[in-house]
C-alpha positions in Angstrom: 98.9 157.1 209.6 101.0 154.0 209.0 104.6 153.3 209.9 106.3 151.1 207.3 109.4 149.2 208.2 112.5 148.3 206.1 111.3 144.7 206.1 107.9 145.7 204.7 109.6 147.8 202.0 111.7 144.8 201.0 108.7 142.5 200.9 106.7 144.8 198.7 109.1 146.6 196.3 111.1 144.8 193.7 113.4 146.1 191.0 111.2 145.5 188.0 108.3 147.3 189.7 110.6 150.2 190.7 111.9 150.7 187.1 108.2 151.0 186.0 107.4 153.4 188.8 110.4 155.7 187.9 109.3 155.7 184.3 105.8 156.7 185.3 107.0 159.4 187.7 109.2 161.1 185.0 106.4 160.8 182.4 104.2 162.7 184.8 107.0 165.1 185.5 107.4 165.8 181.8 103.7 166.5 181.5 103.9 169.0 184.4 101.9 166.8 186.7 104.7 166.0 189.1 107.8 167.7 190.4 110.6 168.0 192.9 112.7 170.6 194.5 116.5 170.3 195.0 117.9 168.7 198.1 118.2 171.0 201.1 120.9 170.3 203.7 120.8 171.6 207.2 124.0 171.4 209.3 123.9 171.0 213.1 127.3 170.4 214.5 128.4 166.9 213.3 124.9 166.1 211.9 123.6 166.9 208.5 119.8 166.7 207.9 118.8 166.4 204.2 115.3 166.9 202.8 114.0 166.2 199.3 110.4 167.4 198.6 108.2 166.3 195.7 104.6 165.8 194.5 102.7 163.7 192.1 99.2 164.7 191.2 98.2 161.3 189.7 98.1 159.7 193.1 97.3 162.9 195.0 100.5 162.6 197.0 103.1 165.0 198.2 105.9 164.5 200.6 109.6 164.2 201.1 112.5 162.0 201.7 114.4 163.1 204.8 117.6 161.6 206.3 120.1 162.5 208.9 123.8 161.6 208.7 126.4 161.6 211.5 129.7 159.8 212.2 127.5 157.0 213.6 125.6 156.4 210.4 122.4 157.5 208.8 118.7 157.1 209.0 116.3 157.5 206.1 112.5 158.0 206.0 109.9 159.1 203.5 106.9 161.2 204.7 103.9 160.8 202.5 100.9 163.1 202.5 97.5 162.9 200.8 97.1 166.3 199.0 93.3 166.1 199.1 92.6 165.2 202.7 95.9 166.6 204.0 96.4 163.4 206.0 99.8 162.1 206.7 99.5 158.7 205.0 102.7 157.1 206.2 106.2 157.3 207.5 108.2 154.8 205.5 111.7 153.6 206.4 113.7 154.3 203.3 117.2 152.8 203.3 116.2 149.8 201.2 113.8 151.9 199.2 116.6 154.4 198.3 118.9 151.5 197.3 116.3 150.0 195.0 115.2 153.3 193.4 118.8 154.3 192.8 119.3 151.1 190.8 116.0 151.5 189.0 116.7 155.1 187.8 120.0 154.1 186.1 118.4 151.0 184.7 115.7 153.1 183.1 118.1 155.6 181.7 120.2 152.7 180.3 117.2 151.1 178.7 116.2 154.3 176.9 119.6 155.5 175.8 121.4 152.2 175.1 118.8 149.5 174.2 121.2 146.5 174.1 124.0 146.0 176.6 126.7 143.6 175.6 129.5 144.2 178.2 128.5 145.8 181.5 131.2 147.2 183.8 130.4 148.2 187.3 132.9 150.4 189.1 132.4 150.2 192.9 131.3 147.3 195.1 129.6 148.8 198.0 126.0 148.7 199.3 124.6 150.7 196.4 126.5 148.7 193.8 124.3 145.6 194.4 121.1 147.2 193.1 123.0 148.9 190.2 123.8 145.4 189.0 120.3 144.2 189.7 118.8 147.1 187.8 120.9 146.5 184.7 119.9 142.8 184.8 116.3 143.8 185.0 116.4 145.6 181.7 119.1 143.8 179.7 121.0 140.6 179.3 124.7 141.4 179.0 127.0 138.8 177.5 129.7 139.8 180.0 129.6 141.4 183.5 132.6 143.0 185.1 133.3 144.6 188.4 136.2 146.8 189.4 137.0 148.2 192.8 140.0 150.2 194.0 140.3 147.5 196.7 140.8 144.3 194.8 139.5 142.1 197.7 136.2 144.0 197.6 135.6 143.4 193.9 136.5 139.8 194.3 134.1 139.3 197.2 131.4 141.2 195.4 131.7 139.1 192.2 131.5 135.9 194.2 128.4 137.0 196.1 126.5 138.5 193.2 127.4 135.6 190.9 125.7 133.3 193.4 122.7 135.7 193.9 121.9 136.2 190.3 123.2 133.0 188.8 125.5 134.8 186.4 129.2 134.8 185.9 130.7 138.1 187.1 134.4 138.7 186.6 136.4 140.9 189.0 139.1 143.1 187.7 142.0 144.7 189.4 143.0 146.7 186.3 140.6 149.5 185.5 141.7 149.8 181.9 141.0 146.1 181.2 137.6 146.4 183.0 136.6 149.3 180.7 137.9 147.8 177.5 135.0 147.3 175.0 132.4 147.9 177.7 129.3 149.5 176.2 127.4 150.1 179.5 129.4 151.4 182.5 128.1 152.4 185.9 130.4 154.2 188.4 129.1 154.3 192.0 131.9 155.3 194.4 132.7 157.9 196.9 135.8 159.1 195.1 137.1 162.6 195.4 139.3 162.3 192.3 138.2 161.1 188.8 138.3 157.3 188.4 137.3 157.3 184.8 139.6 159.7 183.0 139.2 158.7 179.3 136.6 156.9 177.3 137.6 158.3 173.9 138.9 154.9 172.9 135.4 153.5 173.2 132.7 153.3 170.5 129.0 153.5 171.4 128.5 153.5 175.1 126.3 154.7 177.9 127.8 155.8 181.3 125.9 156.1 184.5 127.6 158.3 187.2 125.8 157.5 190.4 128.1 157.8 193.4 128.2 161.4 194.5 126.0 164.3 195.4 128.4 166.7 196.9 130.6 169.1 194.9 133.9 168.0 196.5 133.6 164.6 194.9 134.2 163.7 191.3 134.0 160.2 189.6 134.9 161.1 186.0 137.1 163.7 184.3 135.9 166.8 182.5 137.3 165.2 179.3 134.9 162.3 179.6 131.9 164.6 180.1 132.8 166.7 177.1 133.4 163.7 174.9 129.7 162.6 175.2 127.0 163.4 172.7 124.4 163.7 175.5 124.7 164.5 179.2 121.5 163.9 181.3 120.6 165.0 184.8 117.5 164.4 186.9 117.1 168.0 188.0 119.4 170.7 186.6 119.3 173.1 189.5 120.2 170.3 191.9 122.9 169.1 189.6 124.6 172.5 189.6 124.6 172.5 193.4 125.8 169.0 193.9 127.9 167.8 191.0 131.3 169.1 190.1 131.1 167.2 186.8 127.9 169.0 185.8 128.7 172.5 187.2 132.1 172.5 185.3 130.3 171.3 182.1 127.7 174.0 182.3 130.3 176.7 183.2 132.2 175.7 180.0 129.1 176.1 177.8 127.7 172.6 178.0 123.9 172.0 178.0 122.7 169.0 180.0 119.2 167.6 179.3 116.8 166.8 182.2 115.8 163.2 182.5 112.1 164.0 182.2 112.8 165.2 178.6 114.5 161.9 177.8 111.7 159.8 179.2 109.0 162.0 177.6 110.7 162.1 174.2 112.7 158.9 174.2 112.8 158.5 170.4 114.7 161.8 170.1 117.6 160.6 172.2 117.8 156.8 171.7 120.1 156.8 168.7 123.1 158.8 170.2 126.4 157.0 170.4 128.0 158.4 173.6 125.6 159.2 176.5 126.0 160.0 180.1 123.5 160.0 182.9 124.5 161.7 186.2 122.1 160.7 188.9 121.9 162.2 192.4 118.4 161.2 193.3 115.3 163.4 193.7 112.4 163.1 196.1 109.9 162.2 193.3 111.6 158.8 193.0 111.2 158.1 196.7 107.6 159.2 197.1 106.3 157.1 194.2 108.1 154.0 195.5 106.7 154.7 199.0 103.2 155.1 197.6 103.6 151.8 195.7 104.5 150.0 198.9 101.4 151.3 200.6 99.3 150.3 197.6 100.8 146.8 197.6 99.9 146.5 201.3 96.3 147.7 200.5 96.8 150.8 202.7 95.8 153.4 200.1 
């Protein structure tokens, strides 16, 4: 059994590889050769333990992402088992892994549902926002990149840091309407309890990633935005109904989301639609394949 550190994950998992791994995982999921169960939360006083189990037959792996959160922060690990030998292959520290795979899954969805990004708007400027930008840049070459944050100083700092990191001009906006105007790819990754995006009906063809929440109390976009879309996609419908107010309200009103495995498995069927939304909350399948890849890169499997 190996213990893999955050540094080893960073040294062996890059965004382009992660996008390919997520595609492979969902292709196998579509074929019935991989799967995941919804996140389970266990409450103990001020602490919340979350577990996200999954399996993938191709690499004979099963395991789970597990993390605990308290007022003092959070700790993330992936436990990876060999389904043939039953050996525990590794414990993998997974904060960086989770950050990368979250950017990779929205990047993959964008590349399938909106093949050419002209203006990319990022709403949110926290830890997870960095890899959302990196993911988009790994699959497209936008003419213009914008960032908006409810705290103007945060978006300004983010734009400066990311412009230097990626060698691209990134414009910070203090006005949400201006940040959204003519944007054809939008990613929202915030911890908002109230809708930030309330209307996109003025837009033409666009793709929207909603990536910042996995609890029902939070909501990043309005019901009107969800209902205006031609296609609403989720990773795992049962989990989405438990964890997303946007999706649960949509379904209760008669809406029918499509699971992401269908989009990956039958991409030609969905690539022509004008207004698409991908609500991501993360499933353990994404984590275990990325953890396996790190082990493989280190010649440990």
